[in-house]
N, C-alpha and C positions, 0 to 999 in steps of 0.2 A: 548360066543357071541350069540346074538339073530339072527335068520334068516333074519330079516328085515335089520339089520346093514350089514350083509354079502351081501345081495342083493344091498344095496346102494353103498357099496364099489366096487362091481363088475361092477355096472353100471357106476360109476365114472371112473374106470380104462378103461372100454370100450370106454367111451367118450374121454378120453385123447389119447388113441391109435388111434381111428378113426380121431381125430383132427390132430394128428401128421402126419398120412399118407396122409390126404387131403392137409395139408400144403406142404409136400414134393412133392406131385404130382402136385400141382398148380405151384410150382417153376420151374419144369422141362418141363412144357407144352411149345410148340413152340409159339413164339409170332407171331401174324398176321402181314403180310407185310403191310407197310405203303403206299399203293397205294392210290392215290386220286380218282381213279375210283371205284365207289360204285356198278357198275353193276356186275351181276353174270356171265358175259361172254356170248359168243354166239351171233348170229345175231337176230335182232328184226324183227319179221314178223307181219306187220300190217293187214294182211288179216284176215277176220273172219274164224273161224273153219268150216270145211266141215262136216255137220251133215247129218246123214242118217235118214231122216224123213219118216214116213209112207206115203203111197199113199193118196193123197188128202190134205195133210198138207203142207203148204208152209211157208217159213221164212218171217215174215212181213218186208215190206219195211221200210227204215229209215224214221221216222216221225219227223216233225219240232216241237220243243217245243215253248211255247208262247214267250219266250225271243228272239227266232230267227225270228219269224213272224213279230214282230213290229220293226225291225231294219231298 
């Protein structure tokens, strides 16, 4: 047998073995619960983050965009 044929057979065997183990592993994975809530949990905090800015630098005030000015 030529070395190329042996390499192809070993690669094919490795493919079959890996495919088998992936199939078995995917069957035994726990199914996600069917909750209708898509949130990740926890409380929502709408406050902006507190940043430690260097002296003399201030966080800009909220500016109006053109669509808010002409309403």
